[in-house]
C-alpha positions as CSV (number, residue, x, y, z in Angstrom):
1,M,-2.3,-136.1,-73.1
2,K,-1.7,-136.3,-69.4
3,T,-2.1,-140.1,-69.5
4,Q,0.3,-140.4,-72.3
5,Q,2.9,-138.4,-70.4
6,L,2.4,-140.5,-67.3
7,L,2.8,-143.7,-69.4
8,E,6.0,-142.4,-71.0
9,E,7.4,-141.5,-67.5
10,I,6.5,-145.0,-66.3
11,I,8.3,-146.5,-69.3
12,K,11.4,-144.5,-68.6
13,I,11.4,-145.6,-65.0
14,Q,11.0,-149.2,-66.0
15,E,13.9,-148.9,-68.5
16,R,16.1,-147.4,-65.8
17,T,15.0,-150.2,-63.4
18,I,15.8,-152.9,-66.0
19,K,19.2,-151.4,-66.6
20,K,20.0,-151.4,-62.9
21,E,18.7,-154.9,-62.4
22,K,20.9,-156.1,-65.3
23,I,23.9,-154.5,-63.6
24,V,23.1,-156.1,-60.2
25,S,22.4,-159.5,-61.9
26,N,25.7,-159.4,-63.7
27,N,27.5,-158.5,-60.5
28,I,25.9,-161.5,-58.7
29,L,26.7,-163.8,-61.6
30,N,30.3,-162.7,-61.7
31,R,30.6,-163.3,-58.0
32,W,29.1,-166.7,-58.4
33,Y,31.6,-167.5,-61.2
34,D,34.5,-166.3,-59.0
35,Q,33.3,-168.5,-56.2
36,E,32.8,-171.5,-58.5
37,Q,36.4,-171.0,-59.8
38,I,37.7,-170.9,-56.2
39,V,35.9,-174.1,-55.4
40,T,37.2,-175.7,-58.6
41,D,40.8,-174.6,-57.7
42,W,40.4,-176.0,-54.1
43,K,39.0,-179.3,-55.5
44,Y,42.0,-179.6,-57.8
45,S,44.4,-178.8,-55.0
46,Y,42.8,-181.3,-52.7
47,R,43.0,-184.0,-55.4
48,L,46.6,-183.2,-56.0
49,L,47.4,-183.4,-52.3
50,E,45.5,-186.7,-52.0
51,W,47.6,-188.0,-54.9
52,K,50.9,-186.8,-53.3
53,Y,49.8,-188.3,-49.9
54,A,49.0,-191.7,-51.6
55,K,52.4,-191.6,-53.4
56,A,54.2,-190.8,-50.1
57,L,52.5,-193.7,-48.3
58,E,53.4,-196.0,-51.2
59,D,57.1,-194.9,-50.9
60,I,57.1,-195.3,-47.2
61,R,55.7,-198.8,-47.4
62,F,58.3,-199.7,-50.1
63,L,61.1,-198.4,-47.9
64,D,59.8,-200.1,-44.8
65,H,59.7,-203.4,-46.8
66,Y,63.2,-202.8,-48.2
67,I,64.6,-202.2,-44.7
68,K,62.9,-205.3,-43.2
69,Q,64.2,-207.4,-46.1
70,K,67.7,-206.1,-45.6
71,D,67.5,-206.8,-41.8
72,I,66.4,-210.4,-42.6
73,A,69.2,-210.9,-45.1
74,K,72.0,-209.7,-42.7
75,P,74.0,-212.5,-41.5
76,K,74.0,-212.7,-37.7
77,T,77.5,-212.6,-36.3
78,K,78.4,-214.7,-33.2
79,K,80.1,-213.0,-30.4
80,K,83.4,-214.6,-29.3
């Protein structure tokens, strides 16, 4: 009888431990998901910034080329 009571007490302790371990595991998993989402958001933002930077460089090159072509096309006036 004493052994059975001890075994039942051990089982109750193990059940409480399992419940607490599940809570801790879920908290860790949720934190990991939050961190992964943050990393995903940063990667998206970085790709977006890279795209905007590349577009800005393309626009600058086009404008630079346009200005140079306009300077070449200007007729040079002679001073009197």
